[in-house]
N, CA and C of each residue as an Amber inpcrd file, in Angstrom:
protein
   240
  56.7760000 353.9700000-130.9250000  56.3310000 354.3160000-129.9180000
  55.0390000 353.4940000-130.3520000  54.7160000 353.3120000-131.9920000
  53.2310000 351.9960000-131.9810000  53.5960000 350.7130000-132.0750000
  52.3450000 349.9080000-131.5460000  53.3700000 348.0970000-131.6120000
  52.0010000 348.1860000-131.6990000  51.6210000 346.5690000-133.0350000
  50.7190000 345.7200000-133.4950000  50.2590000 345.2480000-132.7480000
  50.7070000 345.3630000-131.1310000  49.4620000 344.3190000-130.2560000
  49.6690000 344.5300000-128.9630000  49.4640000 345.0380000-128.4250000
  48.7930000 344.9290000-126.5360000  47.4000000 344.8400000-126.5500000
  47.4300000 343.3880000-125.7430000  46.7450000 342.4650000-126.1740000
  45.5290000 343.2120000-124.8190000  44.8730000 343.9570000-125.1530000
  43.2300000 344.1870000-123.9960000  43.1780000 345.2940000-124.2270000
  43.0890000 346.2120000-124.5120000  43.4880000 347.2720000-124.3520000
  42.4720000 347.5390000-125.9310000  42.0260000 348.7360000-126.2290000
  41.2860000 348.6980000-127.9380000  43.0130000 349.3080000-129.1220000
  42.2000000 349.0870000-130.2980000  43.6230000 349.5000000-131.0680000
  42.4370000 351.0810000-131.0180000  43.7200000 352.5120000-131.4670000
  42.9980000 353.2650000-132.8810000  43.9050000 353.0920000-133.7690000
  43.4500000 353.8630000-134.8820000  44.5200000 353.8930000-136.1110000
  44.9640000 355.6020000-136.6970000  46.4460000 355.4850000-136.6480000
  47.3890000 357.1260000-136.2560000  46.5460000 356.9400000-137.7730000
  46.4070000 356.5990000-138.3750000  45.6970000 357.3690000-139.9200000
  44.5500000 358.3260000-139.4380000  43.3640000 357.5820000-138.4540000
  42.0960000 358.8660000-139.3980000  41.3430000 358.6210000-137.0040000
  42.6290000 357.7740000-136.4780000  42.2000000 357.6400000-135.1500000
  41.0060000 357.7240000-134.9790000  40.2420000 356.3200000-135.7920000
  39.3930000 355.5730000-135.1010000  39.2580000 354.4140000-134.5330000
  38.9210000 354.0890000-132.9620000  38.3920000 353.0830000-131.9040000
  38.6940000 351.9170000-132.3160000  39.0750000 350.9380000-132.3290000
  38.4070000 349.6100000-132.5810000  39.0250000 348.2800000-131.6790000
  37.7460000 348.5140000-130.1780000  38.0220000 347.6870000-129.6880000
  38.8900000 346.1840000-129.5200000  39.3640000 345.7280000-128.8290000
  40.5900000 345.2950000-129.2230000  40.0690000 343.6400000-129.6060000
  38.8050000 342.9310000-129.0880000  38.7860000 341.4910000-129.9940000
  38.4790000 342.0780000-131.5660000  38.0270000 342.6620000-132.0240000
  37.7760000 343.1150000-133.5340000  38.8020000 343.7390000-134.5290000
  39.8000000 343.9320000-134.1290000  40.3330000 345.1750000-134.9490000
  40.6880000 344.0830000-136.5180000  40.8840000 344.3110000-137.3610000
  40.5390000 344.2050000-138.1380000  42.0630000 344.2220000-139.0200000
  42.5290000 343.1680000-139.9260000  43.4280000 344.4340000-140.5170000
  43.6420000 345.2720000-141.3160000  42.8270000 346.4590000-141.3100000
  42.7950000 347.2170000-142.0700000  41.5710000 347.9770000-141.7580000
  41.9850000 349.3920000-141.3290000  40.6350000 350.5020000-140.8390000
  39.9880000 350.6360000-141.7360000  38.6370000 350.5350000-140.9930000
  37.8300000 350.5040000-141.7720000  37.6520000 351.8610000-143.1350000
  38.1380000 352.8900000-141.8500000  38.1310000 353.9760000-142.7930000
  38.6830000 354.8220000-144.0160000  39.9540000 354.4130000-143.2570000
  41.1140000 353.2920000-144.2550000  41.5130000 353.1160000-145.5900000
  39.5860000 352.3810000-145.0500000  40.0970000 351.4780000-147.0000000
  39.5030000 352.0640000-148.0540000  38.7800000 353.4950000-147.7200000
  37.7770000 354.2690000-148.1400000  39.5710000 354.7300000-149.3580000
  37.9130000 354.1110000-150.3900000  39.6920000 354.5770000-151.6080000
  39.7410000 356.8240000-151.6830000  38.9390000 357.6820000-150.4980000
  39.4060000 358.5840000-150.5140000  40.8050000 358.9940000-149.4130000
  41.0030000 357.3570000-148.8030000  42.2470000 358.0430000-147.4620000
  43.4220000 357.5210000-147.9810000  44.3320000 357.4180000-147.2840000
  45.6150000 357.4390000-147.8660000  46.9300000 356.4260000-146.5510000
  47.0290000 355.5340000-146.8240000  47.9680000 354.8850000-146.3240000
  49.1160000 354.8690000-147.1870000  50.1180000 355.1000000-146.7060000
  51.8320000 355.4520000-147.0370000  51.8690000 353.5450000-147.0530000
  51.8140000 352.9290000-148.2540000  52.2920000 351.8740000-148.2540000
  53.4800000 351.2460000-148.2320000  54.5760000 352.0320000-147.6060000
  55.4680000 351.4520000-147.2310000  56.0540000 351.3400000-146.2540000
  54.7640000 352.5240000-145.3940000  54.5740000 352.0110000-144.1060000
  53.2000000 351.5240000-143.3600000  51.7150000 350.9700000-144.8090000
  51.1580000 349.6900000-144.2330000  50.3190000 350.6730000-142.9200000
  49.1840000 349.5120000-142.7780000  47.6480000 349.9150000-141.2880000
  49.0490000 350.1930000-140.3800000  48.7000000 351.1410000-139.9710000
  49.4380000 351.3660000-137.4140000  48.4530000 351.7450000-136.7280000
  48.8030000 350.7130000-136.6060000  47.5570000 351.0110000-134.4410000
  48.7590000 351.3040000-133.7430000  48.2710000 352.3680000-132.2140000
  48.2560000 352.9450000-131.2120000  47.0420000 352.2930000-130.6560000
  47.6610000 352.1690000-129.3950000  47.0950000 352.3930000-127.8040000
  46.8150000 353.7480000-127.0430000  45.5310000 353.8370000-126.4270000
  45.7290000 354.8320000-125.2260000  46.5630000 354.9330000-124.6940000
  47.4710000 354.2010000-124.1960000  48.5570000 354.1840000-123.4060000
  49.3280000 354.8200000-123.7690000  49.9770000 353.8190000-125.0740000
  51.3680000 354.4270000-126.1790000  50.6240000 356.3750000-126.4290000
  49.9120000 356.4520000-126.7370000  49.6210000 357.8950000-126.5290000
  49.4870000 358.8060000-125.9930000  49.7200000 357.9710000-124.5870000
  49.5400000 359.0830000-123.2340000  50.4540000 360.0100000-123.3880000
  52.2410000 358.5420000-123.3800000  53.2420000 358.1750000-123.6290000
  54.0320000 359.8830000-124.2550000  53.0470000 359.7520000-125.8550000
  53.5110000 360.5680000-126.7200000  52.5860000 362.3120000-126.6560000
  51.2490000 362.3940000-126.5330000  51.3340000 363.3510000-126.5070000
  50.2700000 363.6580000-126.0090000  49.9560000 364.5560000-125.8120000
  48.9760000 365.5230000-124.1670000  48.3000000 366.9300000-124.6630000
  47.2180000 366.9630000-124.2110000  46.1060000 367.5690000-124.7590000
  46.3910000 368.9130000-124.0340000  46.3920000 369.8280000-124.9680000
  46.5640000 370.8120000-124.6490000  45.1690000 372.0540000-124.3450000
  44.6400000 372.5970000-124.1470000  43.3210000 373.6570000-124.1330000
  43.9010000 375.6290000-123.6320000  43.4280000 375.9810000-124.8320000
  43.8770000 376.9650000-125.1700000  42.5110000 378.4110000-125.1270000
  42.6630000 379.0470000-124.5330000  41.0780000 379.6460000-124.3060000
  41.0930000 380.8320000-125.2360000  39.7930000 381.0050000-126.6940000
  40.2010000 381.5560000-127.9360000  40.0180000 383.4720000-127.5540000
  38.5110000 382.8030000-127.0780000  37.2330000 384.0280000-126.6700000
  36.5960000 383.9580000-125.4290000  35.5850000 384.2110000-124.5020000
  34.6580000 383.6130000-123.2680000  34.4300000 383.0540000-123.9150000
  33.7080000 381.6160000-123.0920000  32.9800000 380.5760000-123.0440000
  34.1530000 380.0300000-124.6740000  34.7420000 380.2990000-124.9120000
  35.7020000 379.4780000-126.6760000  36.3530000 378.8790000-126.1160000
  37.0200000 377.6680000-126.3970000  38.1380000 377.1440000-125.9390000
  38.8190000 376.3610000-127.2980000  40.4810000 376.1260000-127.5170000
  40.8720000 375.2810000-128.9320000  41.2160000 373.7690000-127.8700000
  41.4440000 373.0650000-128.1530000  40.7120000 371.6260000-127.6130000
  42.5990000 371.2060000-128.0940000  43.5850000 370.9600000-128.5570000
  44.8020000 370.4680000-129.5530000  45.8290000 369.1570000-128.5990000
  45.6700000 367.4220000-129.6050000  46.6510000 367.4120000-129.2150000
  47.5220000 367.4610000-129.6160000  49.1830000 367.6930000-128.7890000
  50.3020000 367.6810000-129.0030000  51.4650000 366.6680000-129.0380000
  52.2550000 366.3080000-129.8160000  51.8300000 366.6880000-131.1150000
  50.6440000 366.3490000-131.5340000  49.5500000 366.7620000-133.4430000
  49.0580000 365.9880000-134.4810000  49.4470000 364.9670000-133.5430000
  48.0550000 364.6830000-134.5110000  47.7870000 363.0340000-134.2030000
  46.3170000 363.0800000-135.1920000  47.0620000 361.5240000-135.7820000
  45.8620000 361.1810000-137.1200000  45.3670000 362.2760000-137.6060000
  44.0580000 362.3610000-138.3890000  44.1150000 363.2540000-139.5110000
  44.2240000 364.6020000-138.4350000  44.1710000 365.3280000-137.8690000
  45.4670000 366.6080000-137.2310000  43.8900000 367.2330000-136.4810000
C-alpha cells in the first residue's frame, strides 16, 4: 500500500504521521530521525499519500458524552 513516489502529492511519514510537501521530502523524516523515535532498520523510512490512506483507513467518530467525541483512525496509523 505505501509507495515511495506519488508525484505532486504531499508525503506522510507512516511512523509518526508528519506531512511533508511533495517538493521537499527528505530522505528521512525529521521527527523520526530524532534518537528517541524508532524506525525499524529492516523496513527503513516509508511514506504514504492522502490517497493511499483514504483507500486503507477510515475515521470513526464516537460520542463519549454530551459535547465530547472520540476521533479515531481505523486501522490505527503512525503513532496511533
